C-alpha positions, -999 to +999 in steps of 0.1 A: +191-081-088+202-080-125+236-092-135+260-062-143+277-084-168+244-091-186+236-055-185+268-047-201+263-071-229+227-059-234+239-022-234+266-030-259+243-049-281+216-024-279+239+004-290+246-014-323+282-023-313+302-045-336+310-081-326+344-070-312+325-048-286+309-078-270+325-105-250+344-127-276+331-162-281+355-192-281+357-216-309+338-242-290+309-217-281+307-206-316+305-242-329+279-252-304+259-221-316+262-234-352+253-268-343+221-254-325+212-237-356+212-270-373+186-287-353+160-285-379+183-309-399+192-331-369+174-362-382+191-361-416+223-354-400+221-382-376+209-405-404+241-396-424+262-404-393+245-439-388+249-447-425+285-438-423+291-461-392+274-491-408+294-485-441+325-483-419+316-516-400+311-536-433+344-520-446+364-532-415+346-567-419+353-567-455+389-561-450+395-587-422+374-611-441+395-606-473+428-612-452+413-644-437+400-655-472+435-650-486+453-668-459+431-696-458+434-702-497+471-704-491+468-727-461+442-749-480+414-741-456+380-726-461+373-699-433+356-673-452+332-680-483+331-661-516+296-655-510+301-637-477+327-614-493+303-608-521+275-598-498+294-577-474+312-559-503+278-552-521+262-540-488+294-517-482+290-501-516+252-496-511+257-480-476+287-458-488+266-445-516+236-440-491+259-423-466+272-398-492+238-391-505+221-386-471+250-368-455+257-344-483+221-336-486+218-329-451+248-307-450+236-287-479+202-282-462+221-271-429+242-247-448+212-232-465+195-228-431+228-211-418+229-187-448+194-177-441+200-174-405+231-152-413+213-130-438+184-126-414+208-116-385+228-092-409+194-076-420+184-072-383+219-059-372+229-024-362+243-016-397+217-033-418+214-013-450+230+018-436+264+013-451+283+005-419+295-029-432+322-037-456+307-057-485+340-076-490+340-089-454+303-097-455+308-116-488+336-136-473+316-144-443+286-155-464+305-175-489+340-186-475+332-189-438+299-206-441+313-229-469+341-238-445+316-249-420+305-279-442+337-295-428+324-294-394+300-321-402+315-339-431+353-338-420+349-337-382+319-351-369+315-381-391+351-391-391+352-387-353+322-410-348+338-434-372+371-434-351+350-439-320+336-470-335+369-483-350+389-481-318+368-506-298+364-530-328+402-529-334+409-535-298+385-563-293+395-582-324+432-579-314+425-587-278+412-621-288+448-629-298+469-608-277+459-584-249+494-566-251+492-563-288+455-549-287+467-523-259+497-510-280+480-509-313+449-493-296+472-467-281+488-460-314+454-457-331+443-432-304+474-411-310+468-411-348+430-404-346+427-382-316+459-369-302+476-358-334+445-340-347+440-323-313+476-310-312+476-300-348+443-282-344+457-263-312+488-252-330+469-242-362+441-222-345+459-188-347+470-195-384+434-206-393+420-173-379+446-153-396+440-171-428+402-162-427+411-125-421+435-125-450+409-139-473+384-113-462+410-086-466+419-099-501+382-099-512+377-063-499+406-051-518+395-069-551+359-055-548+374-020-543+397-025-572+368-035-596+341-012-580+365+019-581+382+011-614+372+043-629+385+065-602+416+046-599+425+050-634+415+087-634+438+094-605+467+071-618+465+049-588+466+015-606+500+006-592+493+014-556+459-002-554+472-033-571+501-035-547+478-036-519+459-065-535+491-083-542+503-078-507+469-094-494+473-122-518+509-127-507+498-129-470+471-154-478+495-176-498+521-176-469+494-185-445+483-214-467+520-226-471+524-226-432+492-246-430+504-269-457+537-276-438+517-282-404+495-307-425+527-324-438+541-329-401+507-342-389+502-366-417+537-379-413+531-386-375+498-403-382+514-423-409+542-432-385+517-445-359+501-466-385+534-482-399+544-490-362+511-507-357+515-527-388+551-537-379+539-549-345+513-570-360+540-585-383+562-592-353+533-609-335+527-631-365+564-645-361+563-645-323+587-618-314+586-602-278+559-627-266+534-612-292+522-644-306+494-645-330+484-674-353+494-668-391+458-671-403+446-646-375+475-624-381+466-619-417+430-608-409+444-585-381+470-570-404+442-560-430+419-548-403+447-526-388+456-512-423+420-502-429+414-488-394+446-464-396+436-454-430+401-443-419+420-423-390+437-402-416+406-381-423+406-368-386+445-358-391+434-336-421+402-322-402+425-314-371+444-290-395+411-275-407+394-271-374+414-239-366+399-224-398+364-239-389+365-223-355+374-190-367+348-192-394+322-201-369+330-172-348+331-147-377+296-161-386+280-159-351+296-125-344+268-111-369+241-122-343+262-108-316+260-075-331+221-075-335+204-050-314+186-064-283+148-059-283+118-063-262+106-099-263+084-105-294+054-115-273+052-083-256+056-061-287+026-044-304+019-030-337+028+005-348+000+031-339-017+051-364-005+084-349+028+093-366+041+119-340+077+112-334+096+123-302+132+118-291+138+126-255+175+129-241+187+102-264+224+091-260+238+069-286+271+057-299+281+029-324+306+011-300+315+016-263+351+026-273+338+054-297+326+088-289+290+097-284+270+105-316+241+119-296+244+132-260+211+142-248+194+146-281+158+159-279+138+163-311+099+166-318+085+160-352+046+163-352+023+141-374+024+155-410+054+178-404+080+184-430+113+189-412+149+193-423+179+179-404+210+196-412+246+192-404+281+184-418+294+147-425+299+127-394+275+146-371+249+118-368+223+123-395+225+088-407+226+075-372+193+094-365+179+074-395+192+041-380+175+048-347+142+057-362+143+026-384+151+005-353+182-006-369+201+006-339+191+014-304+200+041-280+221+037-247+197+059-229+167+081-234+135+074-254+122+073-290+084+072-292+061+070-322+025+081-314+036+080-277+046+042-279+082+035-275+095+019-305+114-007-287+080-020-279+069-020-316+074-048-339+103-040-364+081-051-393+051-031-383+072+000-376+091-003-412+056-005-428+049+030-412+083+045-422+099+044-456+135+054-463+153+067-493+190+073-489+219+088-509+230+052-516+197+035-524+205+004-542+190-008-575+191-045-579+204-063-610+169-072-620+138-056-638+122-024-629+091-043-618+111-065-596+129-034-581+095-017-575+079-048-559+106-049-533+089-022-515+054-037-518+052-073-533+013-072-536+012-041-557-008-042-590+004-030-623-018+001-618-001+009-585+033+005-601+027+029-627+010+053-602+042+053-582+062+059-614+041+088-622+043+104-589+080+101-591+079+118-626+097+088-643+069+069-658+074+085-693+110+074-694+099+038-685+074+037-713+100+045-738+121+015-728+117-014-751+104-038-723+088-012-701+083-023-665+102-057-674+134-037-686+165-050-670+185-023-650+217-040-648+240-039-618+233-009-595+208+004-622+238+011-645+214+013-676+197+046-662+212+079-655+219+090-621+185+111-619+164+084-635+177+058-611+170+080-581+134+086-594+129+048-598+142+044-561+117+071-550+088+054-567+098+021-549+097+042-515+063+059-525+048+025-533+052+015-498+024+041-489+042+047-456+029+078-438+066+088-426+093+093-451+130+096-441+150+111-470+188+107-463+207+129-487+181+117-514+197+141-542+234+134-535+254+130-567+229+147-590+238+180-608+222+211-596+194+213-620+184+177-616+187+180-578+163+209-578+139+192-601+141+159-579+133+180-548+105+196-564+089+163-573+095+153-536+075+184-526+046+175-547+044+138-539+049+138-501+020+160-492+001+148-462+031+126-449+055+133-424+087+141-441+122+140-426+148+155-449+184+147-439+210+170-457+241+189-456+224+220-471+191+232-485+188+244-522+158+266-515+131+247-534+122+225-503+088+229-488+095+228-450+078+235-417+108+234-395+146+231-397+169+215-370+206+216-370+227+189-355+258+197-337+278+182-308+251+155-303+223+179-299+197+194-322+190+232-325+161+247-341+168+270-370+148+295-390+126+279-417 
C-alpha cells in the first residue's frame, strides 16, 4: 500500500506548489540536505578540517611551550629549547596558511556547486521562466542565502571540530597536575564552546529567519523602485514607494541590532567563562582550595588555557549566525521542494515525431490552498493545426503553457503528445519539440548573436540570418554597426519594442521546433506593429502546430480553430 503522506507530498509537488505548500523542513533537515549536495567536494572539505586541526594542535603546543620557556628562563632552568619553539611556530604558520588555502578553496567550490544546483532546481521548478517567482526574492536566495552558507563550514564545522580536539587536550594537560582543576576548567570550556553557542542559536533562530525575510523584502522593494522608476515618477509616487523601501530598511536594521545585542550577551558569557578558568589556574598556582600546581607547570597551563578559550570564541559567534544559516538553508532547499515530481529518468523516453496534443479531464491548481485553474479541461490540438486559446487575464492561459512545457504537472487527468504521456517524456526532449514565445520574452544583456544562440547553440551564421529573415528583422540587424555582434543592453533596451519582439521570434524559430506556443506575443506593441508582427507569424509558422494564447484576436491571424477558456474548461468557438 502507498503511504498517504507520501502521496500528498507528491501531489503537492506535481501541482507546482510553492515550498510553503509542502511539509516544512527543519533547520537540521535543510542543513543535512546542503551537506549532501557538497559530497562532490568532500575530500577537499575534510582536508581543510584536518589541516585546521593540525594547525590548532601546533598552536596549543606553541602556547604551552612558550609559557614553559618563559617560566624556565625566570627559574634558571631549560625545559623548552628555542629550536623547538622555532620549529613548532614555523609549522603552525605553514599549516595555518595551508588550512586557509584549502578550506576556502573547498568552500568556494562547494558554493559554486550549490549555486548550480539551485539554478537547475529553479529552472526545473513549477514557475520556471513563467513569471511566477519574484526576482528580488530569487536574487536574495541566490546571493545572500547561499553566501551565508559559507559560514556553515568555515564558522561552524571547522571551529566545532577544533573545539572537540581542544577539550580533551586541555583536560588531559590539566589532569596531569590536578584532576579537580581539569574537571572545572573542562566544564567551563564546554559551556563556552558548546552550551553558550547552542543557547544563543536557539534564541536567535526566529530572529535569523526574520532577518532573511527582511533582506529579501528590501531587495524586492529596491528592484521594484529601480525597474519601475519611470512609472513611479509619471504617477508621482516617489514618496510612497521610497517610504516602503525605508520601512523595509528600518526593519532590517532593527533585526540586525537585536542580533548584535544577543551577540554581546553571548560574547560576555563566553569571556566570563574564560576569565573564571584563568582565575582558577592562578589560584592553583598559589595552592588555594587544594588546587596545587607547580609554578613552572602553572605558567604553561595558563598559556594553554588562554589559547583554548580564545579558539572557542569563534563558536560563540557562529551560534549567533546559525539561526540565519538555518533559515538560509531552508530557503535555498525550498526551491527543490517546489520542483514538480516526474517519472524516474530511467523510464522516460524521447518525444515522438507525432505532434498531436491532447488534454483529457485535466485538473490543475498552483497550490493546494488555491482554487482550481482547470477543472476537467479537455482540449485536442491535431498535428499541424493553428489554434487560438482566448480568455481574460487569470483564466489559465499561461498555466496551460506551463503544463505543455512540463514546467508544472496536473493533479489529475492526462496530457499526451503523439499519444505519449508527457510525464513519460524527457523534459529536454519535449522542449526540443515545443518552442515558446511569451509576452515577457527576455533579451539578455549580450550580443544579438548570443541571444539567438540561446535557442540553438550549434546554429551556423547562415542559420542565424535565415531566422532573422523569417522574423523580418534581418534588414534592421544589417544596419547596426556591429551586425550580429551588436550589444543589446539590459532587456534589449537598444531596440524598439517591435524589433526586440522580432529578435525573440527569430530565436524561437531558430529552434526549428514543430510546435510553437505563442503566449500573448504582441502585448505592448501598437496596433499597426502588432498586426505586422502577427502577419509575420502567419508566414513563418506554416507547417507547424501553432498555439496562439491571447486576450483577443486582431483579424489578421490565420487559424483553424478557436477555443475559449472559462471556468476551468475550454469551449470551441467559431473560427
